[in-house]
Every structure is written in structure tokens, then in C-alpha cells.
C-alpha positions, 0 to 999 in steps of 0.5 A, spaced: 435 356 333 442 359 329 443 367 331 441 371 324 447 374 322 449 382 324 449 385 318 442 386 313 441 391 310 444 395 305 443 401 299 439 400 294 441 406 291 445 407 285 447 415 283 449 418 278 454 423 277 454 428 273 459 433 272 459 440 272 458 445 266 466 449 265 460 456 265 458 454 274 465 450 275 468 457 272 462 461 278 464 454 284 472 457 283 470 463 283 466 463 291 469 456 294 476 457 295 479 450 295 473 448 290 477 444 285 478 440 290 473 438 294 468 431 293 461 435 293 454 432 290 449 435 290 442 431 290 435 434 290 432 430 295 425 433 295 425 427 289 427 420 288 433 421 284 438 417 281 443 423 279 448 428 282 452 434 280 459 433 283 466 434 283 472 428 285 465 423 287 468 418 289 474 422 292 475 420 299 480 424 304 480 427 311 472 430 313 473 432 319 467 432 324 463 429 318 463 422 319 461 423 326 453 421 322 456 414 322 458 412 328 450 414 329 448 410 324 452 404 326 448 405 333 441 404 329 443 400 324 445 395 332 439 398 334 435 395 328 439 388 328 437 387 334 429 388 335 428 384 328 433 378 330 430 377 338 426 373 338 432 368 336 434 371 343 429 369 347 430 371 355 436 371 355 440 378 359 445 383 356 450 381 359 448 373 355 446 378 348 453 380 348 456 374 350 453 369 345 452 375 338 461 375 340 461 368 338 456 367 334 457 374 330 463 375 330 466 371 324 461 374 320 464 381 322 472 378 321 470 376 312 466 383 313 471 387 315 476 389 311 481 392 317 479 391 325 480 393 331 478 387 334 474 390 339 466 389 340 460 393 340 458 394 348 451 391 348 451 393 356 453 401 356 449 402 350 441 399 351 438 399 357 433 392 358 434 387 353 427 390 349 433 394 346 431 401 348 438 405 349 439 407 354 438 414 357 447 416 357 448 413 350 441 418 347 445 424 351 452 422 348 448 421 340 444 427 341 450 431 344 455 428 338 451 430 333 447 436 336 453 440 338 459 437 334 461 434 342 467 431 341 468 427 347 461 425 347 463 423 340 469 418 343 464 415 347 459 413 342 465 410 337 468 406 342 461 403 345 459 401 340 467 399 337 471 400 329 469 393 326 461 392 328 461 401 326 465 400 319 463 393 318 455 396 316 458 401 313 461 395 307 456 392 308 451 397 307 455 400 300 457 407 303 465 403 304 469 400 298 473 395 299 474 395 291 477 402 291 478 405 298 473 410 296 467 412 302 467 413 309 471 410 314 472 411 322 478 410 325 479 415 329 475 417 336 475 425 336 478 425 343 486 428 343 491 424 343 493 426 350 487 424 353 487 418 357 480 415 353 483 415 346 483 409 342 484 408 335 482 402 330 484 400 325 486 404 317 485 402 312 492 401 308 494 407 304 488 412 307 492 416 310 487 420 316 482 415 321 476 421 319 475 419 312 468 420 308 467 422 300 462 425 296 459 419 294 457 416 300 456 421 305 449 423 299 448 415 299 447 415 305 443 423 306 438 421 301 436 414 304 435 418 311 431 424 307 427 418 304 427 414 311 430 408 308 436 408 311 436 402 315 428 402 316 422 407 316 424 406 325 431 408 325 431 412 320 425 416 325 431 415 330 436 419 326 431 424 324 429 424 331 437 426 334 439 430 328 434 435 329 
């Protein structure tokens, strides 16, 4: 039986940016230093909104700790994908599954991600068994990354998921656009350069930061999550639990 590919979910949502009125912009500019340089998207997540009050909607730049959310997204993307294709993996061990997927998924990841680091998810370090529940150590790092913004925990999560799978899931999912180099892109692990475990990924040419986001991508991710449509209902619930 052929092994299904590494990616399936992509956002079906389209958010139309609506500019702030001159009066609104003036008030925001007075209240928020640097307003004109910020990427902003305001969306009513209680409704199936298709509009976002926005400024610099697709502008992509350094976003500090915000892109940590995409490491969590990629972890649940991988978990959901493996659970869906579990039947095609038979009775293989985690080590055997990783070996098989390196061969089967490698070309699809390579063709999806715009620029590669050459890594691959560390299946045996992420999952406890072929049922694909997270290992307690990995779940603890997810919690520390999202609840406390722990940089070392973020680095461990990012390294185990791998830059290529993470940025491939962003690209395939519609949260990064290769056409205009806009959206989420993560090529930095939040670990200081002087630390022995620091390992950076591949940056998109022309992008000056390894921890990038746009208001549009962040809004799309969070609106999908709010409506339990980010990857799947189960994955959305899992991510909300980690963030709570």
C-alpha cells in the first residue's frame, strides 16, 4: 500500500482586509507608538468573519516569539497526519516508521518547502508509540513553549519537528506564500547562538529574519483555531489545551 503524503490540510478561509478610516488611524497612531510600521489584523473570531480591519496586512518581518505558535501547529499537523495514515503504516515501530517516511515523504517535502534545511521530524523523540500520542517530554516542552514562552523548550520542539516539515506545513497550509514571501516562516530556534544546541534553519532569500510573520497569516491561523478548523477538530482542541 502506498504511503499517503506528508501534507493534506490547507486553509479554505479568505480574509479581505478593510482599511481603518482616517479618524481611526489617527486615534491608533496617537495611542500606539510605531503604529504605521506594524502589521495589524482585527477579526471578530466569534463569527465566521471574512473581513479583517487591517494595516500592513501582508507585510512580513521579525515577530519575536509569535512564530513559536507555528512550531505547535506543525507538531499537531504531523500528529494528525500520522493518525490519519496509521493504517498504511501497519505494525511498524516508530524507528521503522521514521525510516520509511524519510524515503516516502522526502520528495514531497522537498517539492513543497521553498528552501530546505535538510532535516526531518524525529518521530521517536516526538511520539510515545505508534498510536502517535506525544511523549510526556515533548508535551512538556510544548506547554513550556506556549504557556511560558520558554526559549530552550521552543528550540527542542523546533529541532524535533524539523524546519523542513514545519515550513512545508506552513506553505502547503496557506500560512506562507512563496509568491510574495509573505506569512509565517521559522528558521531560528530561539536558542542563543553561543549555545551548543543552537541550530538554525534555511531563510528565504531576501528575508532578514528567521522568525517572521504577517498579520494576515496570524489572523488566518487563529480564526481557523477559534472555529476548530485548524488541521482538524481534534488537533484544534489539542492546541487550545496547550495554549490554555
